[in-house]
N, C-alpha and C positions, 0 to 999 in steps of 0.2 A: 369346528369352533365358530360360534356365532359372532355377530358384530359387537355385541355387548362385551363378551369375553375378550375379544381382540382389543377393544378400547381400554379395558381394565389393565391388560398386560402391557399395552403400549405406554400407558401413563403411570403405571404403578412403580416402576423402577427405571428411571431415566438413566441411560448409559452415559450421557454427557450432560454437563451442567448447562443451564440456560445461558445463552450468549447474548450479549448486547450488540448492537450494530457497531459501536465503537470498539468493542472487543474483537469483533470479526475484522474490522478495518486494521486494527493493531496487528493481528495475526498475519494478515496479508502483507502488510508492510514488513513485518519481522521476517517472513519467509523470503521475500524478494531481497531485502537488505542483506540477509545471510548469504544468499546466492551471489550478490554483488561482491561482498567481502571475500568469499571463497574464490571467486574468479579473479579478483584483484591480486590475491596472494599467489596465484599461479603465474603471475607475470606474463611475459609474451607468449609462453607456451600454452596458456589458457585462453587465447583470444576467442576461439569459438564458444567457450563457456561464458566468457564475458559478454560476447554479442548476444547470447540467449538471455542472460540476466538483464542486460540493458533493454532488450526488447520487452521483457516482462515488466520492467520498471516503467518504460514508456507507455505500455498499455494501461498500467495502474494510473499514471498521471493523466492520461487522456480521458479515462473514465471519471476521474476526479474533476477535471476541467469541465466536462460535459455536465456533471452533476451540479457544480456550483454556478454554471451559466444558466441553469434552469430558474426561471422567475419564481417558481414555487419552493425553491430551496429555503429552508428555515434558518440557515446560518446568517449571522449579521453581515451586511453588505461589505464591510471592511475585511472581514475574515474571508469571505468569498473571493474578493479581489486579490488578496494575498495568495490564496491557494491557486487561483487562476494564473497569477504571475509566476509562481513556483513551477506550475505545469509548463508554461512557456519556456522558462529557463531550463528546466529538465530536458525538454525536447531539443533545444539548441545545444546544450552542453553534451548531450548524448551523441549528437552528430559529430561534435568535435572529438569526443572520445573514440568513436568508430573510425574517424579519419586519422587517428594517431596524433592529434594536436593537443590533447588534454588527457588527464587521468580521471578516473571515476570516483575518487575520494570525496569530492564535494557532493556527489549524488548520495553517497552513504550518509554524509553529515546531514543533508536535508531530510532524508527518510528517518534518521534517528531523532531529529528534532520533532518531526511530526509524531513519531511514536511516543515521545515524552509527552506531547500535548494530548494524545489520545489516552494515555495512562491516567491523566488527571480527570477521571470520570466524575468526581464529585463537584467539579467546577462547571460553571455555565460555559457552553461552547462559544 
């Protein structure tokens, strides 16, 4: 098969729809939030599962903080600041959850609110 034939077959019948960056971010939030909810439902017996989900959530929020801290980020400054603040809150609250001083419900609430914002794809960011 030559390059031309390969290109035709690669683009003729896409197996997956074209995804937007917001759609990809939404899916990532949805997967992690689902893992958090599942781990919370396990109660104390699911602490290792909760710790893994919290770690994934922390990694997500760390990446978001780094992204909005970049001067080339196109989001409005006020939105960037709010996302950065939520990242800091998430980091601190996660430490409290891991120490047994808090529960993870508020982290699920935050992620769910972000997911709702990401679903409003027709609106300006």
